[in-house]
C-alpha positions as CSV (number, residue, x, y, z in Angstrom):
1,S,126.5,-80.3,62.4
2,M,125.3,-82.5,59.5
3,G,121.9,-80.8,59.8
4,Q,123.5,-77.4,59.0
5,H,125.2,-78.9,56.0
6,V,121.8,-80.2,54.7
7,D,120.5,-76.6,55.2
8,D,123.5,-75.3,53.2
9,L,123.0,-77.7,50.3
10,Q,119.3,-76.9,50.2
11,A,120.1,-73.2,50.0
12,V,122.5,-73.8,47.1
13,L,119.9,-75.7,45.1
14,Y,117.3,-73.0,45.8
15,N,119.6,-70.4,44.4
16,L,120.5,-72.6,41.4
17,G,116.8,-73.5,40.7
18,P,114.1,-73.9,39.8
19,G,114.4,-77.5,38.7
20,Q,115.5,-80.9,39.9
21,F,119.1,-81.8,40.5
22,H,121.3,-84.9,40.2
23,L,123.3,-85.1,43.5
24,V,126.5,-87.0,43.7
25,G,127.8,-87.4,47.2
26,H,130.7,-89.3,48.8
27,S,131.0,-90.5,52.4
28,Y,129.7,-87.8,54.8
29,G,128.5,-85.8,51.8
30,A,126.5,-88.8,50.5
31,V,124.5,-88.8,53.8
32,V,123.9,-85.1,53.4
33,C,122.5,-85.7,49.9
34,L,120.3,-88.5,51.1
35,L,118.9,-86.4,53.9
36,L,118.1,-83.6,51.5
37,A,116.3,-86.0,49.2
38,I,114.2,-87.1,52.2
39,R,113.5,-83.6,53.3
40,E,112.9,-82.0,49.8
41,P,112.0,-84.8,47.3
42,A,110.9,-82.3,44.7
43,L,114.4,-80.9,44.5
44,V,116.2,-84.1,43.7
45,R,116.1,-86.1,40.4
46,T,118.7,-88.8,41.1
47,L,121.3,-89.7,43.8
48,V,124.7,-91.2,43.5
49,L,125.8,-92.3,47.0
50,A,129.4,-93.4,47.3
51,E,130.0,-95.2,50.6
52,P,127.8,-93.2,53.0
53,P,128.6,-94.0,56.6
54,A,125.0,-94.7,57.4
55,I,125.7,-96.3,60.8
56,T,122.7,-94.5,62.4
57,L,120.5,-97.0,60.6
58,F,121.9,-99.5,63.1
59,V,123.0,-97.6,66.2
60,S,123.3,-94.0,67.4
61,S,126.1,-91.8,66.1
62,H,128.1,-92.4,69.3
63,P,126.9,-95.9,70.1
64,K,126.6,-97.3,73.6
65,P,127.9,-100.8,74.4
66,W,124.4,-102.1,74.8
67,E,123.6,-100.9,71.2
68,I,126.6,-102.9,69.8
69,V,125.6,-106.0,71.8
70,K,122.0,-105.8,70.5
71,L,123.2,-105.3,67.0
72,A,125.7,-108.2,67.2
73,I,122.8,-110.6,67.8
74,T,121.0,-109.7,64.6
75,R,123.9,-108.3,62.4
76,P,127.2,-109.5,63.8
77,R,129.3,-108.5,60.7
78,T,127.9,-105.0,60.9
79,A,128.5,-104.7,64.6
80,A,132.1,-105.9,64.2
81,G,132.7,-103.4,61.4
82,I,131.4,-100.5,63.5
83,V,133.5,-101.5,66.5
84,K,136.6,-101.9,64.3
85,L,136.2,-98.5,62.7
86,G,135.5,-96.8,66.0
87,A,138.4,-98.4,67.8
88,R,140.9,-97.9,65.1
89,G,139.7,-94.6,63.6
90,F,137.1,-92.4,65.3
91,A,138.1,-92.7,68.9
92,P,141.9,-92.2,68.6
93,A,141.4,-89.5,66.0
94,A,139.1,-87.7,68.3
95,A,141.6,-88.0,71.1
96,A,144.3,-86.5,68.9
97,A,142.0,-83.7,67.9
98,R,141.3,-82.9,71.6
99,R,145.1,-82.5,72.0
100,D,145.0,-80.1,69.0
101,D,147.3,-82.6,67.1
102,M,145.3,-82.4,63.9
103,D,148.1,-84.0,61.7
104,T,147.9,-87.1,63.9
105,A,144.1,-87.1,63.8
106,V,144.1,-87.0,60.0
107,Q,146.6,-89.8,59.8
108,I,144.8,-92.1,62.2
109,F,141.4,-91.5,60.7
110,A,142.7,-91.9,57.1
111,H,144.5,-95.2,58.0
112,A,141.2,-96.6,59.4
113,V,139.0,-95.4,56.6
114,L,141.2,-95.9,53.6
115,G,143.5,-98.7,54.7
116,R,147.3,-98.2,55.2
117,D,148.2,-99.2,51.7
118,Y,145.8,-96.7,50.1
119,Y,146.8,-94.0,52.5
120,N,150.5,-94.5,51.6
121,R,149.6,-94.0,47.9
122,L,148.3,-90.4,48.5
123,S,150.5,-87.8,47.0
124,P,152.1,-85.1,49.1
125,S,149.8,-82.5,47.7
126,R,146.7,-84.6,48.5
127,L,147.9,-85.1,52.1
128,D,148.5,-81.4,52.4
129,Q,144.9,-80.8,51.1
130,A,143.5,-83.2,53.8
131,R,145.5,-81.5,56.5
132,A,144.4,-78.0,55.4
133,N,140.8,-79.1,55.4
134,A,140.9,-80.9,58.8
135,I,138.6,-79.2,61.3
136,K,138.6,-80.1,64.9
137,A,134.9,-79.9,65.2
138,E,134.6,-82.5,62.5
139,F,136.3,-85.1,64.8
140,L,134.5,-83.9,67.9
141,G,131.1,-83.0,66.5
142,S,127.6,-84.5,66.4
143,G,128.5,-87.1,63.8
144,V,126.0,-88.7,61.4
145,A,122.4,-87.5,61.8
146,P,119.8,-90.1,62.8
147,L,118.4,-92.2,59.9
148,D,115.3,-94.4,60.1
149,D,113.9,-97.1,57.9
150,A,110.7,-95.4,57.0
151,S,112.4,-92.2,55.8
152,I,114.8,-94.2,53.6
153,Q,112.0,-96.2,52.1
154,S,110.2,-92.9,51.2
155,V,112.9,-92.0,48.7
156,Q,111.4,-93.0,45.3
157,I,114.0,-91.6,42.9
158,P,116.7,-93.7,41.0
159,I,119.8,-94.1,43.2
160,L,123.2,-95.5,42.4
161,L,125.1,-97.1,45.3
162,V,128.9,-97.1,44.9
163,S,131.5,-98.9,46.9
164,G,135.2,-99.6,46.6
165,H,136.3,-103.2,46.5
166,D,138.9,-102.7,49.2
167,S,137.0,-100.4,51.5
168,P,136.4,-101.3,55.2
169,A,133.6,-103.8,55.7
170,V,131.4,-101.3,57.5
171,F,130.8,-99.3,54.4
172,H,129.7,-102.4,52.5
173,R,127.3,-103.3,55.3
174,C,125.8,-99.8,55.2
175,L,125.2,-100.1,51.5
176,D,123.6,-103.6,52.1
177,R,121.1,-102.0,54.4
178,L,120.4,-99.1,52.1
179,E,119.9,-101.5,49.2
180,E,117.3,-103.4,51.3
181,L,115.4,-100.3,52.1
182,L,115.5,-98.1,49.0
183,P,112.9,-98.9,46.3
184,R,114.9,-98.0,43.2
185,T,118.6,-98.8,43.3
186,E,121.5,-99.9,41.2
187,R,124.8,-100.9,42.8
188,I,128.3,-101.1,41.6
189,E,131.6,-102.1,43.2
190,I,134.7,-100.4,41.8
191,G,137.8,-102.5,41.7
192,G,141.2,-101.2,42.7
193,A,139.6,-98.7,45.1
194,S,139.1,-98.1,48.7
195,H,136.9,-95.5,50.4
196,I,137.9,-92.5,48.2
197,V,136.7,-94.6,45.3
198,H,136.4,-91.6,42.9
199,E,140.1,-90.9,43.4
200,D,141.4,-94.4,43.6
201,N,139.9,-95.5,40.2
202,T,138.6,-92.3,38.6
203,P,138.0,-93.6,35.1
204,T,135.8,-96.6,36.2
205,Y,134.0,-94.4,38.8
206,N,133.2,-91.7,36.2
207,A,132.0,-94.2,33.6
208,A,129.7,-95.8,36.1
209,V,128.2,-92.4,37.3
210,L,127.8,-91.1,33.7
211,S,126.2,-94.3,32.6
212,F,123.7,-94.2,35.4
213,L,122.8,-90.5,34.8
214,A,122.3,-91.2,31.1
215,S,120.1,-94.2,31.8
216,S,117.9,-92.1,34.2
217,E,117.2,-89.4,31.6
């Protein structure tokens, strides 16, 4: 579960410490970093959060229809993005995983999260890596841990929010909400990049992260 991953990250930092750490997280890992900063603020000096799927700021991890309807009244674009990603990615990928067809699960999920064009650009070795690291429980597990406004607002450290210009809309909506709630943020959108922004446009991503870290010293 995501809670176990937060525990693991906390244990790693305890063993590396003492001190404060710059945490750079992408996607699911970005939420893990954010949760640790909420839990143990004394451990974390800055955060770089690249497209965290923070949908639990809006609905539960496996949203019910009434949650989507309620969200659609106040944030229709966010509701539409969550429905689209769920219908095209999470639900069919989970169904494939239940059949133990992990190659199909990875392909469906990657198409939905990256976009077909960016998926087709992945090298054979990168696809092999994705398949080798695919875990059935990841598709069938507890999903993103609950997030709430008050906890997010409590994070007082400098934070860089990063998105890819061509990423699915739901990731941009999640960053919009985090930017509203977090007290100290910078935000950058990386051109020529989808969800794996650090791979799609590595030089621009690296320059943005290093500049942020230097400015926070």
